[in-house]
N, C-alpha and C positions, 0 to 999 in steps of 0.2 A: 325413488322411482323403481320400476320393475327391473330395469337393467342392473341397477345397484344391488337389489335383493338377490338376483341370480348370481351376481359376482360374489356376494358374501356367502351364498350357499356353496359355491364351488370352493371358496377358501376354506370353509368348515370341512368339506369332504377331503380336501388335500391335507388338512391338519389332522385327519384321522379321528375326528369326533364321531362316535357311533351313538346314535340315539334310537329309541324304540324298544321293542321287546327283545328278550334274550334269544328267542326263536324267531326266525323270519316268517313271513306270511305263507311261504310255500312249504314250511315244515322242516327245512334243512337246518341243521345245527351249525352254528359258527362259534369259534373261540372268542370269548370276550377279551378285549384288549383295552388297555388304558390309552386314552388319547394323549398324544404328545403335546397337543396344543391347549390342554386344560389349564385353567388358571390356578393360582395358589389357593383360592377359596375351595375349589373342588378337592384339591389334595388334602386340605385340612379336614373336610367333611369325611373323606374316605378313611383318614387316620382315626377319626372319632368312631366311625362305624366298626373298624377293626377292633378297637379297644372294647367297644360294647359287645361285639361278637365273642371276644375272649371271656368277658365276664359272664355272659349268658351260658356259654359252654360249661364254664365252671359250675354255675348254678344247676344246670341240668344234670351234670355228672354227680353232683352232690345229692340231688333228689333221687336219682336212680340208686345210688349206693345206700341211701337211707331206707328205701323201700325193700331192698334185698336183705339188709341186715335185720329188719323187723320180722320178716318171715322166718328166717333161720333161727332166730332167737327164741321163738315161741314153741314150735312143734316140729321144726325141721321139715315141714310140709310145704308144698308149693303155695305160694302166696296167691290167694284168690279173694275176691270180694266177699264170697259167702262165708268162707272160713274166718275171714277177718271180722265179719259181722257177728258170727257166732261167738267168737271169743271176746270181742270188744263191744259188742252190742251196737247201739246207735251211735255211740261216740266214735267207734272205729269207722263206721260208714261215713261219717262227716269228714273225717280226716282223709279217707280215700277219695271222696268227691272233691275235696279241696285240691289234692295233688293233681288229679286228672284235669281239673279246670285250669290249674296253674300251668300245666304242661301245654295244654291247648292254646292258652293265651300267649305263652312264650313263642310257640311255633307260628302263630298267626300274626302277632304284632311285633315280634322282635326278629326271629330268625329270617322269615321270608322278606321283610323290608330290607334287612341287612344284605341278604344275598342279592336281591334286586338292585340295591344301591351300588353294590360292588361290581356286579356283572351286567349292569344295564338292563336288568329284567324287572324293573319297577312297574308299578301300576300305570294305568292309562293317565290317571290324574298327575302322577309324578312326571310322566313323559311329557304331558301337556305343559306342566309347570316348568320343566327344564327347557322345553322348546320356547315357552314364553320368555324365560330368562335369556335364552340365546338370542331370541328375536330382539329383546330389549337391548342386550349388549350390541347386537348388530346395528340396531337403530341408533344407539349412542355412538358406535363407531362411525356409522354413516354420517350422523350429525357432526361428529368431530371432523371427519374428512371434509364435509361441506363447509364447516367453519374455517378449516385450514385453507381450502380452495378460495373461500371468500377473502381471507386475510391476504393470501398471495396476490389475488386480483387487486385488492385495495392497495397493497404495497406497490404493485406495478403501476397502478393508476397514479398514485402519489408521486412515484419516481418520475413518471412521464410528465406529470404536471410540473414538478420541480425543475426538470430539464427545460421544459418549454418556458417557464418563468425566467430561468437563468439566461436562456438564449435571448429572450425579449429584453432582459436587463442589460445584457452585454451589447446588444444592438443599440439600445438607448444610450448606454455609456459611450459606445463608439461614435454615435452621432453627436453627443455632447462634446467628446474630445475633438472631433473634427471641427465642430463649430468653434470650440475654444482655440484650437490651433489656427483656424482661419482668422479669428479675432486677434490672436497674438501676432500673427504674420502681418496683418493689416496695421496693428499698432506699431510694430517694429518699423514697417515701411514708412508710416506716418512720422514716427520719431526721427528716422533717418532723414526724411525730407526736411523736417524742422531743423535738424542739426546742420544739414547742408545750407539751408537758408541762413541760419545763424552764423555759420562760418563765412558765407558770402558777405553777409552784412558786416561781420567783424573785419573781414579782409578789406572791404570797401571803406569801413571806418578808419582802419589803420592806414590804408593807402592815402586817404585824405588827410590824416593826421601826421603822417610821416614827414611831408614837406614842412609842416608847421614845426614839428619837433626839430628837424634839421635846421630850420631858420633860427630857432632859439639857440641850438647848439653852436651854430656858426657865429651868432651874435655875441657870444661870451668869449672871454679871453682864451686863446689856445695856448696850452702849456704855460698858463699864468704869464703870458706875454714875454716869455723868455726870448732873448735875441736869437737871430737866425743861426748864429754859430753854435748855439747850445742845442739846436734841434738835430735829429739824426739825418744822415745822408744815406738814403736807400739805394740799393743797387739790385741788378737783376739776379734772381736766385736760380741757380742751375739745378735741374733734376726734380723740380716740383711736380711736373706733369710726367709721371713715369709711364703712363699708358700701358699698364700691365695688370695681371690678375694675381690675387693672393687668397689662399684658403684660410679662413678663420675657423678654428675648431669649435666644436660644441661647448657651450658653457652651462654650468649648473645654476649660475646666478647667485651663488653664496661663497663666502670665504670665511675662514676661521681666524680670529684675532684674539690677542690676550685681553684679559679683563682690565678695568681701569686701575686696579690695584697692582697690576704687574702680571707677568707670565706665570709666576709661581702660584697664582690664585686660579689658574685655569684659563680656558679660552671660551669664546662665545661664537656662535654661528650667525653671520650677518649678511644680509642681501647686498648685492652690488648695484651700482647705478646703471651699468650697462644691461643688467638683468640676464635671465636665462635665454638661451637660443640654441638652435640646432646648427649643425655644420653649414657654413655658407661660403660663398665666393664673392669677394669684393673686387670688382674689376673696373679699371679706368682705360681698358684697352681700346674701347670704341666710344670716344666722347660724343655727347649729343649737344651741339651748340645751336640754339634756336634762331639767333639773329645777329646782326652786326654789333648791337650793344653788348651782347654777351661776349663776342670776340674781343671788344675793347676792354670788357671787365676782366677777361683772362689775362690780357697783357698787363693790366693794372695789378692783378694779384701776383704775377711773376715779378713785377718791378713797381713798387709803390710810388716811385718817383713819376710814373706815367699816369697816375690816377687823377692828377689835377684836383687835388683835394680842396684847394682854396678857390677853385674856379667856380663861376656861376653856372657853367655848363654841367648839368646834373644828369646827363644821359647814362653815365656809368653808375652813378648812385641809384638811379631808378632801376637799372638792370639788376643791381645788387639787392634792392628792396624786394624785387619780385621773387627772389630765391626763398625757398622755404626756410623759416627760422629767423631771418634777419629782422623783420618787423616785430616779431615776438620778443626778440632780445631787447628792443627799445620800448615797445608799447605794452608789454605784458604787465600783469598785476604786480604791484610793488609788495615787498615783504613788510608785514606789519611790524611796527616799532622803529622803522627807519624814516626819518624826516626827509622831505623833499628839499634839496638844496640846489644852488646854481652850479657850483663847480666842485668836482670830486677828483681826488688823486688816488689811484690804486697803485700802491708801491709794492712791487715784488722784491725778490731777493737776488736777482740776476747780477752777475759780475759787471755788466755794462754800467751800473750805477757809479762805479769807481772811476769811470773815464772822465767825468766832469763834476763840477760842484753844482748839483741840482737841488741841494737842500733848501736854499732860500725860495726857490720857485715852488717847491713842493709845499712848503709851509704856508704859502699864500692861498691855498685852496680852502673852501669852506669845510670840506670833509676830507680827511686823510685816512685812508684805509690801508693798514699794513697786514702782511701775511705772516702768520706764525710769530715766533719770538726768537730771532737770531741776534744776539748781542744788542738788544734794543736800547740798552742804557750805556753803550760804549761811546764815549765822546769822540773818539777818533773817526767815527763814521758820520758825525753830524753834518759836516760840510757837504757830503755827497748825498746823504739820505734825509737830512732835515731832522727835526725833533718833534714836530707836531704829530699827534696820533689821536684820532677820535674813535676809531674802531680797529679791532684785530680779529681777523678770521683765522680760526685755529683748526689744524688738521687733528686727526684722532691722537696721533703720538704726542703732538704739542699740547693738546688738551689734557692728556694724562699727566704730562710733566708739570703743567701749571696747576692743575687741580689737586694732584694726588701724590705723584712719585718724587718730584724734586722738592727741595726746600723752598718755602715761599719766598725767601730772600733772593733766590737765584733768578726768578722771573717776576719782579714786582710790576704792578701796573704803571704805565707811562705817566698817568695823571689821575686826578680824582674823577674826571668825566669819562674815562675810557669805557667803551662798551665792547664786550666780547661777542663773537658770533660762532656758534657750533653747528656743524652740518653733518658730521659722520654719524651714521645710524646706530652704531653699536653703543648700547647702554647710554643713549643720549640724555635721557631724563635724569638719571643718576649723576652723570657727568656735569650737567648744567647746575644741578642742585649743589653739588660739592664745590664746583668752581665759584659760584656766586657766594657761597658761605665762606670759603677760604679767602678769596680776593676782595670780597665786599664790593663787588662791582656788578652792574647790570649785564645779564647774558641773554642774547636774543637767539632763539632756536630757529634754524632754517628747517621748517616743518616739511612733512612729506609732500603736501600739495604744492608748495613753492618749489621744492626740489624736482618734482615731476615736471613742472612747467619749464624750468630752465634746462633740464636734461633733454626734454623733447625738442626744444629749440636747438640745442647742441647737436643732437642726432640728425635733425633735418638739414642743418648746414653742412654736416659731413656728407650726407647723401648728395647734396647739390654739388659740392666740390668734386666728388668722385664722378658725377655725371659730366662735369666740365673737363674731366681728364686728369684731375689732381689725385695724388695717392697712387695705389692704395696705402692706407696708413697703418700704424701699429694697432694692435688690439689693446683694449683698455678695460679696466674694472670701474674706476672712479675718475671724475674730473679732478684736476688739481684744486687746492684751496684758492689759488690765484684766479682760476677760471670761475669758481663759485662767486668770488668777490666781484669780478667784472660783470657777469651776467645778472647778479643781484642789484648792484648799484647803478647799472645802466638804466634800470627802470625807475630809479628814484632821483637821479641827478640830471640836470639839464645838459651838462657837459662833463664828460668823463675823460680824464687824461691818465694814461698808463705809463708807469716808470718801472724799469727793472724787469721787463718781460722780453723774451727773445722773439723777435719777429724776423730779423735777418740773421741767417746762419753764416758761419765761416769766420766769425771774429775770433780773436785770440784771448778774449776776456775769460776769467774763471767762471765756473758754474754758479757759485754764490759770491756775493760781495765780500764774504769773510775770507775768500781765497780758496775754498774747496773747489776742486777741478772736476769731480764726477758726481753724478746724482746718487743719492742714497738708494738702497735696494728697492724700497717701495716705489721710488720714482722710476726705476727701470722696469718694474713688473706690472704696475697698476695704472700708469698714465700713458697717454698717447701724445708725445711731445710734438711730433710733426703735425698731427691733427690740430692741436691747440694753437700752434704757430699760424697755421692757415686760417683758423677761425679768427684770430686777432687781425690778420691782414684783411679778411673779408669784412669784419666790423669796421675797420678803418676805411675801407673803400665805400662802405655804406654810410659813413658819417656818424656812426654810433659812438666811436671812441677816437681819441687822438693819440698817436704813438709818439711819446716824448723822449725816448732813449733808444 
């Protein structure tokens, strides 16, 4: 366009490019100057012209020197064409004519073009040619600028289009995410509603089945029909309802224990049954009692003799069944590998076993479950403990002793049909494998799903007891092996009788039937004894177990 051409003309003028004749049209002389903006091509042209000028100057000088020397050498007379012709004849004239012609040609075709090329005084044709070259360069520059402008505009358009497409895609993704979130929320709400319905149906089923289960339980022999004088005499327990608050510290949910080959082989990190938790306050300071049946249940839990366990009046039992965890303790899913039997005796290791000779009544049960391995083959305990054993529930320490650390002869199986049960989560698979290989007996694993179910029942019953004003209880990491046995076999046996468990406190009996008076360190730091004692009392009030010692 005209504006661009004018712009390019101004740029050439600012660059100092002088074009046209050496003399201006008004006749004033100007000093020729090299343009600072000339290209490398023009510089090379001028260098070539300078070299050619130097060569021509040399040729001219040589010609003049040659003509002078010729005149002096003949007659020392001035050199003229007539004299030269006289002396040389026609041959000299030819030479003179050649030299004059050569000089004229040099001036016309060499010297003048060189001077014009150097100082801008070239012919009109040259000027026009240079101007055409400049115009071509300007046109190419203009085209290049136009191409650059077009490229910039195209890039800007592409960038704008890219941003617009990204915004559209983001808006579309946001809409899809909102739709997906809405669908997920709706699905979660639907699943929650289904779970609530299932729980309600399950609760209704258990509520209808609990009386049936109790009727079966009550129809079987209690404590193997032991005479009344063999049964425990319960008394009111003082201080069970503390009505106070207790701070339970935060828990990581893991502990470190030694490996099954012993502490020298290192330790393993294992989760606890209580699990991780933040700092919390357990308070029984403000009990919540819903009705008179719960008031009667509280009196029953404080003094088991007031429970009327053999009475047909089941208002207390029904109140206990409504507490969280109690019906699950009886009607939860059974552990695979355990056959359903009529009567089961869970024999603990409490010192109360030595008070009377319970052995003959224990051995009458279809299933006899014993806890760990404390002098299991010592005949002096047979009268009080009996000899029958169908199952042994082992703690982690006892499992390591039986499978790996102690000589096999120290803890031999009670009989050829004995079944071991292992519950502790540390290295459980390896422990079971080595235990079965060494003792050549069946080992049942209390797997995680089963443990989760009975632990949930255990926790719910604790919460209900605290609500009624009992506790607060000790903190805990794991249930005892005895509690694992009670909550496991209560689901598989029609009637469960417990021996050797502490339900009433204040007696003078030793801690273990072996005579040990204090609990081992693990029993003091990992278990909640007051909690488990109240759980057994609640299960007794619910008609889930019979307390026989």
